[in-house]
N, C-alpha and C positions, 0 to 999 in steps of 0.2 A: 342347550349350550349357546351362549351368546356369540354371534358371528362377528368377525373382525370389522366388517363393513358397517356394523351398527354401533360400534363403540364410540366413535367420535361424531360430534356435531359438525356442521359445515364450518362454523367459526373455529373450532379446535383444529380441524384439518388445515385451515388456512394459516393458523398460527405455526403449525409444524412446517408447512410449505415455506412460509416466510423465514423461518429459522434456517432452513436448508439454503435458501437464496442468500441470506446474510452471511452464513458460514462460508459458502463457496465464493463469495466476493473477496474473501481474504486469502484464498489459496487456489492452486491449480488442482487440488484433489477433488474427486467426485464423490459426494456423500449421498447415500440412498437409504432412508428408513423404510422398513418393511414390517408389517404386523400380520400374523397368520392366526386363524382360529385354532388350529392344532397342527402338530407336525407329523403325527403317526396315525395309523388306523386303529391300533390297539384292539384287535379282534379277541385275543386271548383274555385280557382283563374283562371284556364284556361277557365272554363265555363263563369266566369264573364268577362274576357277579350273578349271572343267571343260575348257575349251579348252586351257589350258596343260598340264593333266594328260594330255589326249589326245595332244597333239603330243609331249610328252616320252615317253609310252609308245611311240609309233611310232619315235621316234629311238633309244630304248634297244633295242627289238626289232630294228631294222635293224642296229644296231651289234653286237649279240650273236649274232644268228642268220642274218643275210643273207649268203649265200655261194653259190658255184657248187656245187650239190648233185649234179648228174649230168652228166657229159660224154659220155654215150653217145648223145646226140641228134645232130642234124645239125651239121656244122661251122659255127661262128659262131653257134649258138643254144643256149647253155648253159641248163640248167634251174635256176631260182632256188628256194631253200628257202622264201622267203616271197613268195607272190604277192599281187596287188592285193586280192583278196577278203579274205585273212587280215589284211593291213595295215589295210583299212577296218574290219574287225571290232575289231581292237586299238584303233583310234582311237575308235570308238563306245563301247567298254567304258571306255576311259580318260576320255572326256568325262563319261560317266555317273558314274563313280567320283569324279572330281574335284568334280562338282556336288553330289553327295550329301555328300561329305566337308566341303565348304565350308558346306553347310546345317546340318550337325550339330556341327562343330568351330569354335568362335568365332574362334580365333586364325588359322585358315586363311582364313576369310572376311575377316578384318581385313587380311591381307596384300594383298588385292586391292581394298580399299575406301579411297579417298582420305580423308584426315583432314578436309578441308573439307566433303566430302559427309556424313561422320558428324556434324559440328558442325551443319550445316543440318538434318539429320534430327532431332537431339536438340532443337534449338530449336523446330522445328515440332511435335514430339510434346509438348514441355512446354507450348506454347501451347494445344494441343488439350486436354490434361489440365486446364489452368487453367480452361478454359470447361466441359468436360464434368463436372468435379467441383465446379463452382459456386464456385470460389475467387474469381471475379470478381463474384459475385453476393451478397456479404454486405451486410447492411443499411447498414453504415458504410464500405464499400469498404476494409476493412482486412485483406483476405486476403493471405497469403504462401505461395507454393508452393516447396517444396524438392524438386527433381526429380533423380533419379539414373538413369542408363541403364547397365546392366551391360556389354552387348556393346561399346559405344563407350567405356566407362570415362570418361564425362563427366558433369558436373553443371551444372544451371541453376537459378537462383533468380529467380522472378518475383513481383512485388508489385503489388497493386491500387492504385488511384489515391491513396487517403489514406495507405496504408502506404508507398508510394513517396515521397510528399511528406514523410512524417515522417522518413524516414531518408536519402533522396536516392539517386540511382543509384550514386554512388561507394561509398557504404556497402554497398549491396546487392552490388556487384561484389566488394568486400573480403570479405564473408561467403562468397561463392561461391569465391573464390580460397583462403580459409582452409579451406573444406570440401574442396576438391580436394587441398590439401596434406595435410590430416589423413587423407584416405582412403588415401593412400600410406603414411602413417607409423603410424597407430593402428588402422586397419581400419574397416569399415562401421558397426558399431554405435556405437562410441565417437565416430566422426566425426559421425554423425547426431545423437547426443545433444548433442554439443558445439555444433554449429551451431544447433540448436533452442534450447539454453540461451542462446547468444549473441544470437540473434534476440529472445528474450524480454527479456533485459536491455536491448537496444538500444531496444526499443519501450516500455519501462516508463515513461520520462519523457515522450516526445512523445505516446504513446497509452496513458495509464494506464487501469486498469479503472474502470468507472463503474457506478452503480446501474442495474439493469435490463438488463445485458449478457446477450445470448442466445448460447449456444454453437451456432453455425450450421453448423460443420463438424466431422466426427468427430475426436476426440482420439486418433487411431490411425494407424499406418503403413499406407499403401495400397500393395498389391503388384499389379503388372500383368504377367501372363505373356504 
């Protein structure tokens, strides 16, 4: 699974950082873009992938190799090519392989992860980041978090009290939908730069820059592996 810290080149990171600086020059709002490798641990999907792989391995082994191997034994007691111990070993190896594969290959894990679970995990992680990175603790409650999670391929935008009041929840949702659409069409860097720019333009009138504004959050992309 690709880590968040490996997604962008230095030049791409600088483009996003410059977009944040330009957007915040128009407003007193504080904008922070964050990208995470994944938002949840997803142990159960990994276990389900392992179990499925184990069962499939046993079925394939039985279909390909199980046969009457030796008829020299007693009448009515044919010798089987695959005994119970060997089948158990195949099951164990299959489970281990499937679990490791799901842990390392994102699309395999996603096959066994319900979309609603992903959405819940992304929302929970975004809220955690919102507090951990003090987006909720700016002096004028004007913080805006733009959060992307790579494994789930989902985005969340959260706004603090005054920022939310300035734009309204519908406008925030519109920004998020536009970001999701742009991620599919123009890629991560361009999509992030665009949503940051749009946020700055949106905040410019209701939350204009004022004398004595302090830059309380870093004007840089935050990456969480």
